[in-house]
N, CA, C and O atoms as a DFTB+ gen file, in Angstrom:
432 C
 N C O
     1  1      -2.665     -33.593     -45.261
     2  2      -3.806     -33.193     -44.468
     3  2      -3.286     -32.485     -43.221
     4  3      -2.447     -33.031     -42.504
     5  1      -3.776     -31.278     -42.955
     6  2      -3.336     -30.499     -41.809
     7  2      -4.227     -30.724     -40.605
     8  3      -5.216     -31.456     -40.661
     9  1      -3.862     -30.097     -39.554
    10  2      -4.656     -30.163     -38.319
    11  2      -5.973     -29.428     -38.518
    12  3      -6.060     -28.481     -39.300
    13  1      -6.972     -29.870     -37.816
    14  2      -8.262     -29.207     -37.882
    15  2      -8.184     -27.862     -37.169
    16  3      -7.593     -27.753     -36.095
    17  1      -8.771     -26.861     -37.759
    18  2      -8.806     -25.542     -37.154
    19  2      -9.937     -25.494     -36.140
    20  3     -11.052     -25.940     -36.407
    21  1      -9.633     -24.950     -34.984
    22  2     -10.654     -24.832     -33.940
    23  2     -11.728     -23.855     -34.393
    24  3     -11.439     -22.807     -34.970
    25  1     -12.953     -24.216     -34.123
    26  2     -14.061     -23.321     -34.442
    27  2     -14.819     -23.017     -33.168
    28  3     -14.625     -23.678     -32.148
    29  1     -15.647     -22.060     -33.225
    30  2     -16.435     -21.736     -32.043
    31  2     -16.218     -20.312     -31.625
    32  3     -16.233     -19.397     -32.448
    33  1     -16.015     -20.127     -30.333
    34  2     -15.913     -18.790     -29.747
    35  2     -14.712     -18.022     -30.230
    36  3     -13.801     -18.554     -30.865
    37  1     -14.749     -16.754     -29.905
    38  2     -13.691     -15.833     -30.260
    39  2     -12.455     -16.099     -29.408
    40  3     -12.567     -16.411     -28.223
    41  1     -11.286     -15.976     -30.009
    42  2     -10.029     -16.174     -29.298
    43  2      -9.813     -15.028     -28.315
    44  3     -10.008     -13.862     -28.660
    45  1      -9.413     -15.360     -27.096
    46  2      -9.131     -14.338     -26.088
    47  2      -7.909     -13.526     -26.483
    48  3      -6.921     -14.070     -26.977
    49  1      -7.986     -12.223     -26.262
    50  2      -6.816     -11.379     -26.481
    51  2      -5.827     -11.620     -25.343
    52  3      -6.199     -12.136     -24.289
    53  1      -4.591     -11.250     -25.556
    54  2      -3.565     -11.420     -24.527
    55  2      -3.920     -10.625     -23.262
    56  3      -3.826     -11.175     -22.165
    57  1      -4.325      -9.352     -23.374
    58  2      -4.682      -8.615     -22.151
    59  2      -5.878      -9.237     -21.410
    60  3      -5.859      -9.344     -20.183
    61  1      -6.907      -9.643     -22.147
    62  2      -8.090     -10.245     -21.515
    63  2      -7.723     -11.566     -20.843
    64  3      -8.195     -11.856     -19.744
    65  1      -6.891     -12.360     -21.493
    66  2      -6.449     -13.627     -20.896
    67  2      -5.673     -13.371     -19.610
    68  3      -5.791     -14.143     -18.658
    69  1      -4.885     -12.305     -19.567
    70  2      -4.138     -11.959     -18.356
    71  2      -5.059     -11.581     -17.207
    72  3      -4.842     -11.994     -16.068
    73  1      -6.089     -10.793     -17.508
    74  2      -7.064     -10.401     -16.480
    75  2      -7.784     -11.640     -15.954
    76  3      -7.928     -11.812     -14.744
    77  1      -8.230     -12.493     -16.855
    78  2      -8.939     -13.705     -16.438
    79  2      -8.045     -14.619     -15.613
    80  3      -8.488     -15.188     -14.615
    81  1      -6.799     -14.763     -16.019
    82  2      -5.867     -15.614     -15.263
    83  2      -5.670     -15.090     -13.849
    84  3      -5.616     -15.871     -12.899
    85  1      -5.563     -13.771     -13.700
    86  2      -5.422     -13.170     -12.371
    87  2      -6.648     -13.469     -11.516
    88  3      -6.522     -13.795     -10.336
    89  1      -7.828     -13.357     -12.110
    90  2      -9.057     -13.615     -11.355
    91  2      -9.191     -15.084     -10.969
    92  3      -9.546     -15.405      -9.835
    93  1      -8.910     -15.964     -11.905
    94  2      -8.998     -17.384     -11.576
    95  2      -7.945     -17.784     -10.544
    96  3      -8.208     -18.623      -9.682
    97  1      -6.764     -17.194     -10.627
    98  2      -5.726     -17.460      -9.633
    99  2      -6.185     -17.005      -8.248
   100  3      -5.931     -17.683      -7.252
   101  1      -6.857     -15.861      -8.186
   102  2      -7.379     -15.361      -6.907
   103  2      -8.405     -16.327      -6.336
   104  3      -8.503     -16.471      -5.118
   105  1      -9.164     -16.983      -7.186
   106  2     -10.184     -17.930      -6.740
   107  2      -9.612     -19.300      -6.371
   108  3     -10.312     -20.131      -5.794
   109  1      -8.367     -19.530      -6.696
   110  2      -7.762     -20.846      -6.503
   111  2      -7.251     -21.081      -5.085
   112  3      -6.367     -21.912      -4.879
   113  1      -7.786     -20.372      -4.124
   114  2      -7.398     -20.538      -2.733
   115  2      -8.664     -20.761      -1.907
   116  3      -9.611     -19.980      -2.011
   117  1      -8.695     -21.808      -1.093
   118  2      -9.901     -22.100      -0.314
   119  2     -10.339     -20.961       0.611
   120  3     -11.536     -20.723       0.773
   121  1      -9.391     -20.264       1.210
   122  2      -9.763     -19.156       2.100
   123  2     -10.401     -18.008       1.337
   124  3     -11.341     -17.381       1.827
   125  1      -9.897     -17.728       0.142
   126  2     -10.486     -16.653      -0.653
   127  2     -11.873     -17.049      -1.147
   128  3     -12.759     -16.199      -1.234
   129  1     -12.073     -18.309      -1.467
   130  2     -13.423     -18.761      -1.839
   131  2     -14.380     -18.619      -0.660
   132  3     -15.536     -18.235      -0.836
   133  1     -13.900     -18.929       0.529
   134  2     -14.735     -18.783       1.723
   135  2     -15.060     -17.311       1.982
   136  3     -16.179     -16.986       2.379
   137  1     -14.092     -16.422       1.762
   138  2     -14.348     -14.989       1.919
   139  2     -15.439     -14.547       0.954
   140  3     -16.364     -13.836       1.347
   141  1     -15.337     -14.964      -0.306
   142  2     -16.375     -14.604      -1.280
   143  2     -17.730     -15.146      -0.857
   144  3     -18.751     -14.485      -1.044
   145  1     -17.743     -16.334      -0.293
   146  2     -18.987     -16.935       0.168
   147  2     -19.599     -16.117       1.310
   148  3     -20.808     -15.887       1.338
   149  1     -18.768     -15.687       2.234
   150  2     -19.247     -14.887       3.367
   151  2     -19.782     -13.536       2.877
   152  3     -20.867     -13.112       3.272
   153  1     -19.020     -12.875       2.024
   154  2     -19.427     -11.561       1.531
   155  2     -20.705     -11.672       0.701
   156  3     -21.627     -10.874       0.874
   157  1     -20.763     -12.646      -0.189
   158  2     -21.944     -12.773      -1.052
   159  2     -23.177     -13.207      -0.274
   160  3     -24.300     -12.922      -0.689
   161  1     -22.984     -13.892       0.848
   162  2     -24.105     -14.346       1.658
   163  2     -24.577     -13.336       2.686
   164  3     -25.544     -13.587       3.405
   165  1     -23.911     -12.206       2.763
   166  2     -24.264     -11.179       3.744
   167  2     -25.599     -10.537       3.393
   168  3     -25.844     -10.181       2.240
   169  1     -26.455     -10.393       4.390
   170  2     -27.759      -9.761       4.158
   171  2     -27.612      -8.287       3.794
   172  3     -28.492      -7.719       3.146
   173  1     -26.511      -7.665       4.202
   174  2     -26.270      -6.254       3.897
   175  2     -25.528      -6.068       2.573
   176  3     -25.260      -4.936       2.170
   177  1     -25.195      -7.167       1.895
   178  2     -24.451      -7.146       0.631
   179  2     -23.036      -6.601       0.807
   180  3     -22.391      -6.209      -0.166
   181  1     -22.558      -6.577       2.045
   182  2     -21.189      -6.170       2.344
   183  2     -20.797      -6.766       3.687
   184  3     -21.650      -7.126       4.498
   185  1     -19.481      -6.863       3.907
   186  2     -18.974      -7.428       5.149
   187  2     -17.809      -6.599       5.638
   188  3     -16.935      -6.215       4.861
   189  1     -17.801      -6.327       6.926
   190  2     -16.689      -5.609       7.544
   191  2     -15.520      -6.577       7.720
   192  3     -15.717      -7.751       8.036
   193  1     -14.325      -6.082       7.516
   194  2     -13.135      -6.905       7.713
   195  2     -13.112      -7.489       9.128
   196  3     -12.590      -8.583       9.343
   197  1     -13.675      -6.760      10.082
   198  2     -13.685      -7.208      11.471
   199  2     -14.535      -8.469      11.671
   200  3     -14.395      -9.154      12.684
   201  1     -15.408      -8.773      10.720
   202  2     -16.292      -9.934      10.837
   203  2     -15.793     -11.166      10.090
   204  3     -16.528     -12.145       9.961
   205  1     -14.559     -11.134       9.598
   206  2     -14.064     -12.251       8.787
   207  2     -13.089     -13.178       9.516
   208  3     -13.057     -14.375       9.230
   209  1     -12.311     -12.662      10.432
   210  2     -11.287     -13.484      11.091
   211  2     -11.863     -14.689      11.815
   212  3     -11.372     -15.805      11.646
   213  1     -12.901     -14.478      12.620
   214  2     -13.463     -15.573      13.420
   215  2     -14.026     -16.713      12.567
   216  3     -13.656     -17.866      12.793
   217  1     -14.907     -16.440      11.592
   218  2     -15.449     -17.566      10.824
   219  2     -14.399     -18.273       9.974
   220  3     -14.547     -19.456       9.668
   221  1     -13.342     -17.563       9.592
   222  2     -12.289     -18.184       8.788
   223  2     -11.245     -18.889       9.644
   224  3     -10.516     -19.754       9.160
   225  1     -11.176     -18.512      10.927
   226  2     -10.149     -19.083      11.791
   227  2      -8.756     -18.598      11.415
   228  3      -7.770     -19.315      11.587
   229  1      -8.683     -17.363      10.895
   230  2      -7.409     -16.794      10.453
   231  2      -7.165     -15.480      11.182
   232  3      -8.103     -14.815      11.623
   233  1      -5.902     -15.120      11.301
   234  2      -5.551     -13.836      11.897
   235  2      -5.866     -12.686      10.958
   236  3      -5.998     -12.877       9.750
   237  1      -5.986     -11.495      11.520
   238  2      -6.321     -10.311      10.739
   239  2      -5.321     -10.039       9.607
   240  3      -5.752      -9.697       8.506
   241  1      -4.004     -10.176       9.827
   242  2      -3.075      -9.921       8.720
   243  2      -3.281     -10.885       7.542
   244  3      -3.155     -10.483       6.385
   245  1      -3.596     -12.145       7.833
   246  2      -3.823     -13.129       6.772
   247  2      -5.106     -12.816       6.018
   248  3      -5.149     -12.899       4.791
   249  1      -6.154     -12.455       6.757
   250  2      -7.422     -12.089       6.119
   251  2      -7.207     -10.870       5.218
   252  3      -7.695     -10.842       4.088
   253  1      -6.484      -9.871       5.710
   254  2      -6.217      -8.667       4.919
   255  2      -5.444      -8.995       3.649
   256  3      -5.700      -8.408       2.598
   257  1      -4.508      -9.917       3.738
   258  2      -3.740     -10.344       2.561
   259  2      -4.676     -10.943       1.511
   260  3      -4.589     -10.596       0.333
   261  1      -5.562     -11.831       1.927
   262  2      -6.495     -12.462       0.993
   263  2      -7.461     -11.434       0.393
   264  3      -7.779     -11.492      -0.795
   265  1      -7.919     -10.502       1.217
   266  2      -8.821      -9.465       0.722
   267  2      -8.129      -8.587      -0.320
   268  3      -8.735      -8.216      -1.325
   269  1      -6.879      -8.261      -0.081
   270  2      -6.124      -7.440      -1.036
   271  2      -6.048      -8.129      -2.391
   272  3      -6.216      -7.484      -3.425
   273  1      -5.799      -9.424      -2.393
   274  2      -5.724     -10.182      -3.647
   275  2      -7.071     -10.162      -4.371
   276  3      -7.116      -9.997      -5.590
   277  1      -8.164     -10.328      -3.631
   278  2      -9.492     -10.324      -4.244
   279  2      -9.857      -8.946      -4.795
   280  3     -10.504      -8.847      -5.837
   281  1      -9.449      -7.892      -4.107
   282  2      -9.698      -6.531      -4.598
   283  2      -8.876      -6.282      -5.861
   284  3      -9.399      -5.779      -6.856
   285  1      -7.590      -6.634      -5.823
   286  2      -6.712      -6.413      -6.984
   287  2      -7.163      -7.221      -8.195
   288  3      -6.926      -6.814      -9.333
   289  1      -7.807      -8.358      -7.964
   290  2      -8.302      -9.190      -9.064
   291  2      -9.623      -8.663      -9.619
   292  3     -10.125      -9.178     -10.618
   293  1     -10.186      -7.645      -8.979
   294  2     -11.432      -7.077      -9.463
   295  2     -12.673      -7.851      -9.059
   296  3     -13.715      -7.745      -9.706
   297  1     -12.563      -8.635      -7.983
   298  2     -13.700      -9.437      -7.522
   299  2     -14.437      -8.791      -6.357
   300  3     -15.639      -9.001      -6.189
   301  1     -13.722      -8.002      -5.547
   302  2     -14.331      -7.315      -4.408
   303  2     -14.063      -5.816      -4.484
   304  3     -13.021      -5.375      -4.969
   305  1     -15.023      -5.055      -3.997
   306  2     -14.842      -3.611      -3.778
   307  2     -14.476      -3.412      -2.317
   308  3     -14.898      -4.182      -1.455
   309  1     -13.684      -2.371      -2.038
   310  2     -13.303      -2.031      -0.670
   311  2     -13.720      -0.596      -0.402
   312  3     -13.421       0.304      -1.187
   313  1     -14.413      -0.385       0.716
   314  2     -14.799       0.958       1.125
   315  2     -14.359       1.172       2.563
   316  3     -14.765       0.437       3.464
   317  1     -13.532       2.175       2.771
   318  2     -13.016       2.504       4.103
   319  2     -14.014       3.410       4.806
   320  3     -14.451       4.419       4.254
   321  1     -14.375       3.032       6.055
   322  2     -15.258       3.850       6.885
   323  2     -14.640       3.930       8.273
   324  3     -14.686       2.969       9.041
   325  1     -14.072       5.059       8.581
   326  2     -13.377       5.202       9.858
   327  2     -12.187       4.258       9.897
   328  3     -11.341       4.274       9.003
   329  1     -12.128       3.436      10.937
   330  2     -11.001       2.505      11.066
   331  2     -11.262       1.180      10.366
   332  3     -10.348       0.368      10.227
   333  1     -12.500       0.947       9.920
   334  2     -12.854      -0.341       9.318
   335  2     -12.983      -0.242       7.803
   336  3     -13.283       0.815       7.248
   337  1     -12.746      -1.377       7.157
   338  2     -12.965      -1.491       5.713
   339  2     -14.109      -2.475       5.493
   340  3     -14.191      -3.516       6.146
   341  1     -14.982      -2.124       4.564
   342  2     -16.121      -2.964       4.213
   343  2     -15.934      -3.468       2.787
   344  3     -15.491      -2.733       1.904
   345  1     -16.278      -4.728       2.581
   346  2     -16.072      -5.374       1.290
   347  2     -17.394      -5.830       0.705
   348  3     -18.265      -6.331       1.416
   349  1     -17.534      -5.649      -0.612
   350  2     -18.719      -6.103      -1.335
   351  2     -18.261      -6.684      -2.673
   352  3     -17.173      -6.380      -3.160
   353  1     -19.108      -7.519      -3.248
   354  2     -18.793      -8.100      -4.551
   355  2     -18.842      -7.030      -5.632
   356  3     -19.702      -6.150      -5.597
   357  1     -17.931      -7.101      -6.584
   358  2     -18.011      -6.239      -7.755
   359  2     -19.178      -6.765      -8.589
   360  3     -19.181      -7.937      -8.967
   361  1     -20.163      -5.925      -8.880
   362  2     -21.323      -6.402      -9.632
   363  2     -20.921      -7.038     -10.965
   364  3     -20.198      -6.442     -11.763
   365  1     -21.406      -8.254     -11.183
   366  2     -21.172      -8.953     -12.441
   367  2     -19.828      -9.645     -12.586
   368  3     -19.615     -10.348     -13.574
   369  1     -18.912      -9.473     -11.637
   370  2     -17.562     -10.044     -11.791
   371  2     -17.593     -11.567     -11.835
   372  3     -16.947     -12.169     -12.693
   373  1     -18.325     -12.196     -10.933
   374  2     -18.363     -13.662     -10.910
   375  2     -19.134     -14.207     -12.105
   376  3     -18.764     -15.240     -12.662
   377  1     -20.196     -13.523     -12.500
   378  2     -20.960     -13.950     -13.670
   379  2     -20.110     -13.864     -14.940
   380  3     -20.196     -14.726     -15.815
   381  1     -19.300     -12.826     -15.029
   382  2     -18.423     -12.672     -16.191
   383  2     -17.400     -13.798     -16.255
   384  3     -17.084     -14.292     -17.338
   385  1     -16.883     -14.206     -15.099
   386  2     -15.946     -15.336     -15.085
   387  2     -16.635     -16.619     -15.529
   388  3     -16.092     -17.386     -16.324
   389  1     -17.829     -16.843     -15.009
   390  2     -18.572     -18.041     -15.386
   391  2     -18.842     -18.058     -16.884
   392  3     -18.786     -19.116     -17.511
   393  1     -19.128     -16.915     -17.454
   394  2     -19.423     -16.837     -18.892
   395  2     -18.214     -17.207     -19.738
   396  3     -18.374     -17.628     -20.884
   397  1     -17.014     -17.060     -19.201
   398  2     -15.827     -17.397     -19.992
   399  2     -15.575     -18.886     -20.082
   400  3     -14.855     -19.349     -20.967
   401  1     -16.182     -19.654     -19.143
   402  2     -15.932     -21.095     -19.162
   403  2     -17.160     -21.926     -19.475
   404  3     -17.055     -23.133     -19.697
   405  1     -18.331     -21.288     -19.495
   406  2     -19.559     -22.003     -19.818
   407  2     -20.025     -21.599     -21.202
   408  3     -19.973     -20.420     -21.552
   409  1     -20.480     -22.561     -21.998
   410  2     -21.045     -22.195     -23.296
   411  2     -22.250     -21.272     -23.090
   412  3     -22.914     -21.339     -22.055
   413  1     -22.524     -20.433     -24.049
   414  2     -23.597     -19.449     -23.936
   415  2     -24.945     -20.099     -23.670
   416  3     -25.798     -19.498     -23.016
   417  1     -25.154     -21.316     -24.164
   418  2     -26.447     -21.958     -23.994
   419  2     -26.500     -22.886     -22.774
   420  3     -27.494     -23.584     -22.571
   421  1     -25.442     -22.897     -21.966
   422  2     -25.413     -23.765     -20.782
   423  2     -26.122     -23.092     -19.615
   424  3     -26.085     -21.871     -19.463
   425  1     -26.761     -23.908     -18.806
   426  2     -27.363     -23.391     -17.582
   427  2     -26.546     -23.889     -16.409
   428  3     -26.364     -25.095     -16.238
   429  1     -26.043     -22.946     -15.584
   430  2     -25.223     -23.382     -14.452
   431  2     -26.012     -24.101     -13.395
   432  3     -25.449     -24.524     -12.385
């Protein structure tokens, strides 16, 4: 008698698993989660980098480092305007991550 074969969803491809791992790794830091919370809670649907240091209690270089990771992971968009950069959520990025770990019939 052999092992039972897993049934259910489709197996992730190696490239897709790599993208997902990068995104989940980006989310695995409390400061980056707080940044996403600030950006997603913005009434303008975007946040200037200049408005992140104070609420996070972090210096500008540290905030910029975290923002770079979130942009590279495909979770935030960056738009440069003059000397400032503005950040917004990539549409559907967080929902797509949730869909990879929640069954299709689950309600979050």
